[in-house]
N, C-alpha and C positions, 0 to 999 in steps of 0.2 A: 665257375672257372677253377677255383681252388680244388674242388672236389674232382673235377675232370683231370687236372694236371697231376694231382697226387695219385689218383687211381691209375691213370694211364701209364705213369712212370713204372709203377709197381707191376702192372700187367705186362708192359713191354719188357722189363727186365726178366720176368718169369718166362715169357715167350722165347726170349734170346736163349735161355738155358735149355729149354725143350727142344728148340730147333737146332742148336748146336749138336745135341746128342744124335738127332736123326741125320744131320749133315755128316757127322763122322761115319755113321754106318754107310751112307751113300758113298762117301769118298772112298771107303774101303772096298765096297762091293763093285765099284765102277773103275777101280784103279785110278783114282784122281780124275774121274769123269773122262778118261781116255777111251773107256770101253763100256758104254751103257748098253746093257744087254737084257734080253727078256729074263734070263736066268737070274740076273741081279735083282730085277724088279720082283720076281716071284719069290726070291729068297727073303725079301723084307719089303712088302708093298708099301710101307710107311715112306720109302724113299721117294715115292711118286710126288710127295709134297715138295721135297727139295728140288726135284727135277722141274716142277712147275715154276719155281723161283729161280732156277739156274739158267732158264731161257730168257731172252729179251724180246718183247716185254713179258712180264710174268702173266700167268693165266689163272683164273679162279677155278675152283673145283668143278663147278657146273659147266662152264665153257670148256674146260679140258675134257671132261666126260663126254660132252656132246660131240666132240671131234671123233670119238670112237664108239658112238652109237649108244651111250648110256647117259643117264640123267646127271650123274655126278661121280667123281673118283673118291669122294669123301669116305665111302664105305671101305675102300682099300687102304686109304691112309690111316684109318683107325683100326686096321685089322691086327696090328701088333704081330705080324709074322704069320697069321693064319692064312692058309692057301684057299684061293677061290677058283673054282672051275672056269668061271667067266674071265678071271684075270689071265688065265692061261691063253685065252683066245686073243686078248687085246694087248698083252705085254709086249709082243714084238713090234706092234704098231707104235706104242708109247715110246719104246726104246729108239726106234727109227726117227720119230718126231723130235724127241729130246736131243738126240745127237745132231740133227740137222739145224735146230734152232738154238742150240747152247750159245750162251754169251761168251764167245771165246776170248773177248777182250778182258773179261773178268778172270778167266782161267788161263792166263797167258802162257803157262808152261806147256799147254797143249801144242802151241805153235813154236815155242822157243824154249828148248830144254834148260837153258841157263836161268829161266825164271822159276825153276822148280826148287825154290828155296823156302825155308820156313816163313819168312816174313810175307812172301807173296801168297803162300797157301793160307796163312792166318788172315790175311786181309781179304781174300776171296771168301773165306768162311764167314767172317764178320759181315761182309757186304751182303752175301745171300741171306744169312739169318736175320739181318736187320730188316731187309725187305719183307721177309715172311713175318717177323715179329711185329712190325708195324701194322700190318693187315690184321694179324691175329689179335693185337691189343685193341684195335678199333672195334672188332666184332665182339670180343670178350667184354668190353666196357658196356656196350649196349645191353648185353644180357645181364651183366653184373648190376648195372644201374637199375634195371627193372626188377630184378630179383631183390635188390636192397630195399626198394620202395615197398614191394609186396610183403617182404618179411617184417618191415617195420609196422605195417598194418596188422599183420598177424600177431605180432608181439603185443600190440595194443589191445587186441581182442582177448588174447590169452590173459593179459594182466587184469582184465575185467571179468574173468571167469568163464569165458567162452571156450568150448571144447570142439574138437574137430569132428565133423559129421561123417557118418559111415555111408552117406548117400553116394550112389555111383549112377552113371548114365546121364541122360539129358534132363535137365531141370525144366519142368513144364508147368508146375503149380508153386504157389507161394509156400505151401505146406510141405513140399518135398524136403525142405530143410527144417529141422525142428528148432524151436525157440531156444536161443542160448548156444547154437552150433554154427560153425563156419566151415567153409570149403574153399580150396584154392583151385584155380584153373578149371572152371566148370562151364560146360556148354548149357546155354539157356535158350529156350525156344520161344520166339515171339512170332512175327510173321516168317522169319527164318531162323536158323539156329546160329547163335554167335556165342563166342567164349567170353566169360567175365573173369577177371583176374582173381577177384575174391568175392565170395557171396557169404552172407550170414543172415540169420533171423533175429531181429532185434528183441532183446529182453524188455526194452523200455517201451517200444511201440507195437511189438508183434509183427512189424512189417518185414518183408523180404528186402534186404539191402544188396544192391549190385554195385560192385566197385571196379572202376577202371583206374589202373595206375599208369601215369604218364609222366615220364621224365624226359625233358627235351633239352638237348645240348646246343641245337641250332634253331634260331628263331624261325626260319622258313619251315621247319618240320612241325612247329607248333600248330600251324593251320591244318596240316594233315591229321595230326593226332586229335585236335579238337573235333574235326569233322568225323573221324572214326567214332568218337564218343557220342557225338550228336546222332549219328546213324544208328548206333547200337541202342541208344536211349529210345528213339522213336520206335525201333523195332520192338524192344521189350515192353514199352508202354502200350503197345497196340494189343497186347494179350490181356484179356480179362482174368485168365487163370493165374497170372503172376501178381495180380493186385491183392492186397495193397503192397506197393513197393516204392522204394526210393533208389535213385541212381546217383552214385557219388563218383566224382572224378578227383582222385588224389593226384595233385600236380606239383611239379618242381621244375625249375629251369626258366627257359626264356619264353614265357607266355606273354602275349600282348593283351592290352585292354579289350581289343576286338575279339580275341579268342575267348576271353572270360565272358563277355556279353553274349557270344553265341552259344556257349555252354549253358548259361543261365536261361537263355530264350528257349532252350530245348528241354527245360525242366530238370537240368542236372545241378546237383549240389556240389559246390567246390570246397575241397579241403586241401590246404597247403601241406606238403609232406614235412615241413619244419614245424608245423603247428597241429599235430595229430590229435591234440586234445579236443579239437573241434569235432571229432567223431563221437564225443560223449553225447552230443545232441541226438545221435541216431542209435547209439548202442545201449 
């Protein structure tokens, strides 16, 4: 919980700064949200993000995109001003939708000119950016937490003399990775093809080692993550070409005793992220 609260506060504060910058662009281009136009959206597609959070209730990238016949508006929000032909077609629809569903109570000056004062504008900006930053921080934490765990494993391997493998493609045999080498985010083929967070070939046992990194912040999610690991382990263990191999789950967070028993029953070796020295047995 200390890790969660500390990291979330940092991620939230950073997201506020990022969103305030985009909000100011949106505010200027739409004349304080009084004139949301296709031209404004095309001028800087990043403001679509602010428009999603300026309406009530806010809408995710994917749901917002589906309303206009695309999978997500994320590609536009990350465009940094680059024009998209597809955006030209849907920008008028986005402008109409955002205008219709704008949270007018938040932007009170749209209905009452006397509220067009700095404190009201600042409050609306903070309100909008806070909603966006909260969601951004939640998403960023999940990615950051996973990356932190994987990087800790990689640092451990590097400290023991392992080097990055040049292998690319789908790993189908234990010998695809040379002894003493590692690879991150690698697709591995058993009955099906599943991605392993980290793979390496042990200098100690010559085995292929497949690692899943699982950090769980909510106990209910631990059951899902444990099941994912078990399914992958059964899949990889079904391939004679991958043997000899070991499957390891590096875990942290709210795992229950039942979760651990299920992992062990599936032939998975457990290593706690706060005690990576346990990897010495395999490396």
